[in-house]
Backbone as CSV, one residue per row, in Angstrom:
resi,resn,N_x,N_y,N_z,CA_x,CA_y,CA_z,C_x,C_y,C_z
1,MET,11.509,-15.045,8.866,10.599,-13.982,9.490,10.851,-12.462,9.489
2,ILE,9.741,-11.903,9.648,9.706,-10.425,9.678,9.375,-9.869,10.894
3,ASN,10.116,-8.836,11.683,9.923,-8.464,13.336,9.756,-7.100,13.223
4,ALA,8.662,-6.202,13.672,8.261,-5.326,14.042,8.083,-4.827,15.304
5,ASN,7.829,-3.421,16.172,7.689,-3.339,17.341,6.576,-1.723,17.492
6,VAL,5.763,-1.972,18.565,4.996,-0.700,18.574,4.872,-0.805,20.147
7,LYS,5.400,0.603,20.031,5.832,1.394,21.773,4.882,2.476,22.102
8,TRP,3.767,2.345,23.123,2.973,3.114,23.311,3.870,4.242,23.636
9,ALA,3.435,5.613,23.041,3.792,6.808,23.877,3.498,7.838,24.217
10,GLY,2.342,7.111,24.752,1.016,8.493,25.482,-0.046,8.261,24.643
11,LYS,-1.159,8.907,25.683,-2.482,9.139,24.912,-3.040,7.831,24.089
12,LYS,-2.907,8.292,22.801,-3.130,7.285,21.550,-2.217,6.744,20.911
13,GLN,-0.760,7.549,21.010,0.225,7.505,20.113,0.894,5.992,20.354
14,LEU,1.561,5.720,18.843,2.613,4.878,19.067,3.256,5.315,18.438
15,ILE,4.815,4.347,18.718,5.852,4.532,17.660,5.906,2.975,17.295
16,ALA,6.062,2.832,15.799,6.029,1.747,15.186,7.327,1.813,14.543
17,THR,8.154,0.398,15.148,9.233,0.383,14.312,9.763,-0.974,13.461
18,GLY,10.405,-1.052,12.235,10.274,-2.290,11.845,11.871,-2.242,12.191
19,GLU,12.414,-3.483,12.709,13.267,-4.327,13.286,14.506,-4.251,12.301
20,LYS,14.424,-5.015,11.149,15.133,-5.074,10.126,15.805,-3.817,9.610
21,SER,14.661,-2.778,9.379,15.084,-1.188,8.725,15.582,-0.478,9.573
22,GLY,15.028,-0.737,10.770,15.251,0.446,12.276,14.495,1.659,11.932
23,HIS,13.818,1.725,11.180,13.342,3.226,10.913,11.969,3.088,11.398
24,SER,11.013,4.250,11.832,9.906,4.138,12.599,9.116,5.190,12.129
25,ILE,8.004,4.887,12.408,6.978,5.970,12.220,5.842,6.207,13.422
26,VAL,5.224,7.252,13.394,4.235,7.700,14.164,2.858,6.979,14.018
27,VAL,2.039,6.431,15.003,0.600,6.176,14.441,-0.244,6.646,15.613
28,ASP,-1.138,7.243,15.581,-2.060,8.514,16.251,-3.455,8.093,15.899
29,MET,-4.433,8.630,16.770,-5.789,8.515,16.309,-6.189,10.265,16.051
30,ALA,-7.388,10.347,15.797,-7.726,12.107,15.518,-7.726,12.099,16.862
31,LYS,-7.983,13.354,17.434,-8.041,14.436,18.452,-9.697,13.748,19.224
32,GLU,-10.429,13.706,18.060,-11.854,13.442,18.521,-12.262,11.868,18.943
33,ALA,-10.814,10.930,18.607,-10.995,9.712,19.354,-9.974,9.507,20.708
34,GLY,-9.549,10.691,21.069,-8.841,10.476,21.971,-7.318,10.688,21.792
35,GLY,-7.063,10.929,20.448,-5.365,11.123,20.249,-4.901,12.791,20.183
36,ASP,-3.754,12.839,19.508,-3.222,14.077,19.206,-3.087,14.456,17.924
37,ASP,-3.640,13.575,17.085,-3.711,13.861,15.578,-2.126,13.991,14.847
38,THR,-0.839,13.020,15.615,0.406,13.488,15.337,0.902,12.227,14.422
39,GLY,0.020,11.369,13.901,0.471,10.452,13.077,-0.638,9.940,12.146
40,MET,-0.324,8.761,11.262,-1.042,8.034,10.162,-2.042,7.005,11.381
41,ARG,-3.023,6.754,10.200,-3.904,5.957,11.401,-3.509,4.033,10.708
42,PRO,-3.831,3.628,11.646,-3.604,1.940,11.300,-4.456,1.932,10.241
43,THR,-5.455,2.325,9.718,-5.994,1.534,8.387,-5.185,2.448,7.348
44,GLU,-4.773,3.787,7.498,-4.172,4.376,5.973,-2.570,3.043,6.033
45,LEU,-2.008,3.031,7.092,-0.690,2.225,6.791,-1.186,0.640,6.242
46,LEU,-2.290,0.394,6.477,-2.643,-1.124,5.625,-2.589,-0.698,3.980
47,LEU,-3.215,0.446,3.869,-3.350,0.898,2.382,-2.229,1.082,2.036
48,LEU,-1.068,2.103,2.446,-0.158,2.522,2.278,0.621,1.283,1.936
49,SER,0.835,0.376,2.437,1.477,-0.765,2.561,1.367,-1.601,1.124
50,ILE,0.167,-1.761,0.774,-0.148,-2.382,-0.259,0.253,-1.550,-1.457
51,ALA,-0.165,-0.045,-1.509,-0.025,0.353,-2.575,1.464,0.604,-2.912
52,SER,2.489,0.720,-1.669,3.972,0.656,-1.673,4.590,-0.590,-2.259
53,CYS,3.844,-1.733,-1.978,4.541,-3.167,-2.415,4.522,-3.313,-3.681
54,THR,3.288,-3.241,-3.891,2.979,-3.522,-5.160,3.624,-2.583,-6.463
55,ALA,3.880,-1.364,-6.137,4.735,-0.239,-6.858,5.958,-0.488,-6.573
56,ILE,6.606,-1.235,-5.618,7.904,-1.191,-5.912,8.206,-2.811,-6.729
57,ASP,7.175,-3.938,-6.521,7.457,-5.248,-7.636,7.027,-4.487,-8.800
58,MET,6.276,-3.659,-9.156,6.169,-3.563,-10.491,7.312,-2.298,-11.145
59,LEU,8.019,-1.605,-10.377,9.142,-1.016,-10.566,10.376,-1.913,-11.082
60,ASN,10.387,-2.819,-10.347,11.324,-4.244,-10.389,10.975,-4.831,-11.963
61,ILE,9.841,-5.345,-11.885,9.312,-6.019,-13.033,9.723,-5.119,-14.165
62,LEU,9.065,-3.923,-14.534,9.430,-3.326,-15.193,10.747,-2.863,-15.635
63,GLY,11.425,-2.721,-14.683,13.147,-2.601,-15.132,13.226,-3.690,-15.752
64,LYS,13.075,-5.151,-15.302,13.728,-6.272,-16.163,13.224,-6.168,-17.818
65,MET,12.007,-5.581,-17.597,11.552,-5.559,-19.192,12.535,-4.146,-20.043
66,LYS,13.336,-3.832,-19.001,14.404,-2.713,-20.167,13.422,-1.313,-19.868
67,ILE,12.358,-0.923,-19.325,11.420,0.033,-18.837,11.844,1.135,-18.131
68,GLU,12.313,2.185,-18.179,12.417,3.193,-17.130,11.432,4.182,-16.862
69,LEU,10.727,4.014,-15.994,9.872,5.098,-15.381,9.996,6.198,-15.607
70,THR,9.540,7.409,-15.906,9.677,8.944,-15.379,8.740,9.184,-14.297
71,ARG,7.434,8.456,-14.180,6.520,8.590,-13.322,5.881,7.371,-12.941
72,CYS,5.953,7.227,-11.229,5.086,6.523,-10.666,4.349,6.686,-9.666
73,GLU,3.053,6.753,-9.723,2.218,7.056,-8.563,0.959,5.910,-8.339
74,VAL,1.046,5.511,-7.469,-0.176,4.974,-6.912,-1.174,5.601,-6.015
75,LYS,-2.289,5.782,-6.588,-3.258,6.175,-5.680,-4.201,4.715,-5.110
76,ILE,-4.624,4.999,-3.565,-5.546,3.693,-3.185,-6.653,4.393,-2.521
77,SER,-7.918,3.702,-2.682,-9.132,3.719,-1.902,-9.236,2.471,-1.180
78,GLY,-9.770,2.647,0.074,-10.447,1.664,0.915,-11.674,1.933,1.095
79,TYR,-12.460,0.760,0.845,-13.832,0.794,1.173,-14.089,-0.457,2.468
80,GLN,-14.421,-0.022,3.485,-14.791,-0.817,4.523,-16.016,-1.260,4.811
81,ARG,-16.295,-2.244,5.356,-17.998,-2.868,5.732,-18.359,-1.453,6.733
82,GLU,-19.768,-1.688,6.927,-20.257,-0.541,7.566,-20.186,-1.407,9.116
83,ASP,-20.452,-2.466,9.054,-20.437,-3.156,10.561,-19.358,-4.080,10.725
84,TYR,-19.431,-4.136,12.091,-17.974,-4.830,12.958,-17.959,-6.362,12.275
85,PRO,-16.774,-6.509,11.925,-15.634,-6.102,11.915,-15.377,-5.295,10.642
86,LYS,-14.878,-4.034,10.571,-15.277,-3.184,9.523,-13.716,-3.539,8.604
87,TYR,-13.723,-4.464,8.394,-12.422,-4.414,7.476,-12.645,-3.983,5.993
88,PHE,-11.303,-3.546,5.063,-11.768,-3.145,3.951,-12.248,-4.649,2.523
89,ASN,-13.131,-4.298,2.572,-13.769,-5.583,1.271,-13.447,-5.016,0.261
90,ARG,-13.049,-3.762,-0.050,-13.083,-3.640,-1.445,-11.535,-2.264,-1.472
91,MET,-11.104,-2.395,-2.521,-9.822,-1.401,-2.677,-9.670,-0.928,-4.274
92,LYS,-9.390,0.153,-4.460,-9.355,0.210,-5.598,-7.977,0.944,-5.976
93,LEU,-7.147,0.421,-6.730,-5.780,1.194,-6.918,-5.295,1.909,-8.275
94,THR,-5.054,2.820,-8.377,-5.033,3.367,-9.652,-3.607,4.100,-9.694
95,TYR,-2.857,3.302,-11.189,-1.763,3.369,-11.108,-1.550,4.691,-12.246
96,ILE,-0.756,5.912,-12.003,-0.228,6.698,-13.028,1.158,6.847,-13.453
97,LEU,1.470,6.332,-14.875,2.871,5.822,-15.150,3.095,6.560,-16.256
98,SER,4.273,6.555,-16.507,5.229,7.357,-17.545,6.544,6.572,-17.846
99,GLY,6.678,6.492,-19.102,8.060,6.093,-19.438,8.178,5.566,-20.587
100,GLU,9.313,5.758,-21.078,9.750,5.267,-22.632,9.378,3.917,-22.738
101,GLY,9.171,3.941,-23.937,8.581,2.458,-24.049,7.057,1.439,-23.312
102,LEU,6.751,2.219,-22.415,6.065,1.929,-21.701,4.471,1.450,-22.636
103,THR,4.016,0.509,-22.389,2.427,0.588,-22.868,1.564,-0.030,-21.839
104,ARG,0.276,0.176,-21.976,-0.729,-0.474,-20.863,-0.666,-1.770,-21.111
105,LYS,-0.328,-2.954,-22.017,-0.069,-3.901,-21.862,1.000,-4.568,-20.834
106,LYS,2.367,-3.678,-20.980,3.385,-4.279,-20.206,2.865,-3.722,-18.618
107,ALA,2.532,-2.454,-18.642,2.101,-2.218,-17.024,0.959,-3.184,-16.430
108,LYS,0.193,-3.772,-17.130,-1.114,-4.399,-16.672,-0.185,-5.777,-16.441
109,LYS,0.927,-5.885,-17.148,1.715,-7.292,-17.059,2.381,-7.361,-15.308
110,ALA,2.951,-6.095,-15.440,3.857,-6.182,-14.042,2.819,-5.405,-12.843
111,ILE,1.626,-5.107,-13.287,0.628,-5.127,-11.892,0.122,-6.472,-11.716
112,ASP,-0.119,-6.918,-12.629,-0.725,-8.396,-12.121,0.082,-9.306,-11.547
113,LEU,1.271,-9.386,-11.910,2.070,-10.227,-11.412,2.456,-9.441,-10.175
114,SER,2.718,-8.900,-9.773,2.537,-8.056,-8.348,1.348,-8.337,-7.645
115,MET,0.575,-8.443,-8.129,-0.912,-8.806,-7.287,-1.125,-10.094,-7.274
116,ASP,-0.895,-10.664,-8.156,-1.377,-11.954,-7.967,0.229,-12.946,-7.244
117,LYS,1.066,-12.686,-7.786,2.252,-13.307,-7.235,3.350,-12.636,-5.708
118,TYR,3.691,-11.735,-6.272,4.933,-11.116,-5.400,4.534,-10.476,-4.559
119,CYS,3.644,-9.433,-4.392,3.287,-8.683,-3.211,2.463,-9.200,-1.901
120,ALA,3.578,-9.256,-1.216,2.983,-10.297,0.331,1.964,-9.652,0.556
121,VAL,1.908,-7.878,0.675,0.790,-7.723,1.394,-1.030,-7.614,0.974
122,SER,-0.948,-7.734,-0.245,-1.916,-7.702,-1.129,-2.552,-8.926,-1.035
123,GLN,-1.619,-10.114,-0.651,-1.605,-11.746,-1.091,-2.612,-11.874,0.733
124,THR,-2.279,-11.156,1.281,-2.573,-11.070,2.820,-3.914,-11.060,2.893
125,VAL,-4.484,-9.871,2.160,-5.673,-9.599,2.379,-6.587,-10.163,1.325
126,LYS,-6.352,-11.158,-0.105,-6.580,-11.126,-1.047,-7.925,-12.496,-0.057
127,GLY,-9.229,-12.427,-1.180,-9.985,-13.454,-0.666,-10.861,-12.540,0.096
128,ARG,-10.270,-11.917,0.818,-11.679,-10.658,1.390,-11.915,-9.630,1.125
129,THR,-11.007,-9.222,0.182,-10.874,-7.940,-0.183,-10.874,-8.214,-1.962
130,GLU,-11.515,-7.226,-2.679,-12.038,-6.978,-4.018,-10.903,-6.074,-4.229
131,PHE,-10.218,-6.075,-5.487,-9.256,-5.242,-5.677,-9.893,-4.842,-7.203
132,GLU,-9.717,-3.718,-7.697,-10.197,-2.963,-8.855,-8.743,-2.023,-8.952
133,ILE,-8.510,-2.443,-10.531,-7.448,-2.024,-10.987,-7.209,-0.837,-12.047
134,GLU,-6.961,0.649,-12.234,-6.938,1.155,-13.047,-5.745,1.661,-13.388
135,ILE,-5.491,1.964,-15.080,-3.790,1.917,-15.401,-4.011,3.419,-16.266
136,ASP,-3.288,4.360,-15.742,-3.311,5.568,-16.357,-1.947,5.881,-17.304
137,ILE,-1.861,5.729,-18.230,-0.577,5.927,-19.203,-0.886,7.583,-19.364
138,VAL,0.364,8.425,-18.624,0.410,9.685,-19.015,1.912,10.201,-19.767
């Protein structure tokens, strides 16, 4: 079991803390939505959770393949439904990678393993969300 806690800090600001790590982040809304714009939005956090989960998996998998990356960046775009509930029905992830011995085939294998097997966050939304993957080896 994984636990986390969210505490209201006033107006629309929240302090979100992971109990295992003890680390916190600020969550807030835009000023026009009644917040102070002091933190990320919940929807941004979901996108970042998917991108970082799959990036960590990919780093581990490529490491087992004896590939040391010199660059690893994951850009993610989320597309929400126009009607309520406005969940993400599509996400595009762009992996920008460099490393000695890295090939598109190896990168794709690592990303596919993450997205289809290891990344708990993407698996949580799979079925409702379509994923588009782009790989740039630079």
